[in-house]
C-alpha positions in Angstrom: 19.4 69.5 132.0 17.5 66.0 131.9 15.3 67.7 134.8 14.2 70.5 132.6 13.4 68.2 129.8 11.4 65.9 132.0 10.0 69.3 133.2 9.0 70.5 129.3 8.0 66.9 127.9 5.3 66.5 130.6 2.8 68.8 130.2 3.3 66.8 126.8 2.9 63.4 127.7 -0.6 64.3 129.5 -2.4 65.9 126.8 -1.0 63.1 124.5 -2.3 60.4 126.6 -5.6 62.5 128.0 -6.6 62.4 124.1 -6.4 58.5 124.0 -9.3 58.5 125.8 -12.8 58.4 123.9 -14.7 61.3 124.6 -17.3 60.2 127.8 -20.2 61.0 126.0 -19.6 58.9 123.1 -20.6 55.4 122.7 -17.0 53.8 123.4 -16.7 56.3 125.9 -20.0 55.3 128.0 -18.6 51.4 127.7 -14.9 52.0 129.0 -16.0 54.0 132.2 -18.7 50.7 132.6 -16.0 48.1 132.2 -13.5 50.3 134.5 -16.1 50.4 136.9 -17.5 47.3 136.7 -14.0 45.2 136.1 -11.2 47.5 137.1 -12.5 49.1 140.3 -14.8 46.7 141.2 -17.7 49.4 142.1 -21.0 48.3 141.3 -22.5 51.1 142.1 -20.2 53.2 139.8 -21.4 51.1 137.1 -25.0 51.6 137.4 -24.7 55.0 136.2 -23.9 54.0 133.0 -26.5 51.5 132.7 -30.0 50.9 131.6 -32.5 48.0 131.0 -31.0 44.2 131.3 -28.0 45.9 132.5 -29.2 48.0 135.4 -30.8 45.1 136.7 -28.0 42.8 136.5 -25.9 45.2 138.2 -28.5 45.5 140.7 -28.6 41.7 141.3 -24.8 41.6 141.5 -24.9 44.1 144.1 -27.9 42.1 146.3 -25.5 39.1 145.9 -21.9 40.8 147.0 -24.2 42.5 150.4 -21.4 42.2 153.3 -18.8 41.7 150.9 -16.7 44.8 151.5 -14.5 46.6 148.8 -12.0 48.3 149.8 -8.6 49.5 150.2 -7.3 46.8 151.9 -9.3 44.5 149.2 -7.1 42.4 146.9 -8.1 43.6 143.3 -7.8 41.5 140.4 -5.7 43.6 137.6 -7.8 43.8 134.4 -7.1 45.2 130.8 -9.0 45.2 128.4 -8.8 46.4 124.8 -11.5 46.9 121.7 -11.8 44.2 119.4 -14.6 45.2 117.3 -17.5 48.1 117.2 -20.6 47.4 115.6 -23.1 50.1 114.8 -26.8 49.4 114.6 -28.3 52.6 113.3 -28.1 56.1 114.7 -29.6 54.3 118.4 -27.5 51.3 118.7 -24.2 50.0 118.7 -22.2 46.8 120.3 -18.4 46.3 121.6 -16.6 43.2 121.6 -13.9 43.5 124.0 -11.1 40.9 125.0 -10.2 41.0 128.7 -7.1 39.6 130.3 -7.4 39.3 133.8 -4.5 38.5 136.2 -5.2 37.3 139.4 -2.5 37.7 142.3 -1.5 33.8 143.7 -4.4 32.6 141.0 -3.0 33.0 137.6 -4.5 34.7 134.7 -7.2 33.9 132.4 -9.4 36.1 129.6 -12.7 36.5 128.7 -14.5 38.1 126.0 -17.3 40.9 126.7 -19.8 41.9 125.1 -21.5 45.4 125.3 -24.9 46.8 124.0 -25.7 50.4 123.8 -28.2 52.0 123.2 -28.8 56.2 122.8 -31.7 57.2 124.9 -33.0 60.5 126.7 -29.7 60.2 129.1 -27.3 59.9 126.6 -25.4 56.7 125.7 -26.2 53.9 128.2 -25.6 50.2 128.7 -28.9 48.0 128.2 -27.2 44.1 128.0 -23.4 42.6 128.6 -22.4 39.1 128.6 -18.9 37.5 129.2 -17.7 34.3 127.4 -14.5 32.2 127.9 
């Protein structure tokens, strides 16, 4: 009986969890995909796909600075959890998001950062045009 209940409830749970994700083409969806690529997975090449302007230059600079430092399956990545604190629309083509990030490093403790992302809507859709970190 428990197994049947579990099998019947799993599709509903999957649908409910996927509904929590913002539309990938929305400003928040782009912002959170950037955060996932840059901070959670530390995949700077993937993070570039969500950037334009100054943000793109910063990510390219970070890629150059980390050349030769492979991040692969053997790398102990920090655990990064973030939550939206504030959304500030600035007209129809610009919006800023403030996130609170909690970062846990194995053997190194836990710390928090404030992340501020500014997005702009252009021909290619929404892109991160700048981002900042604050302690």
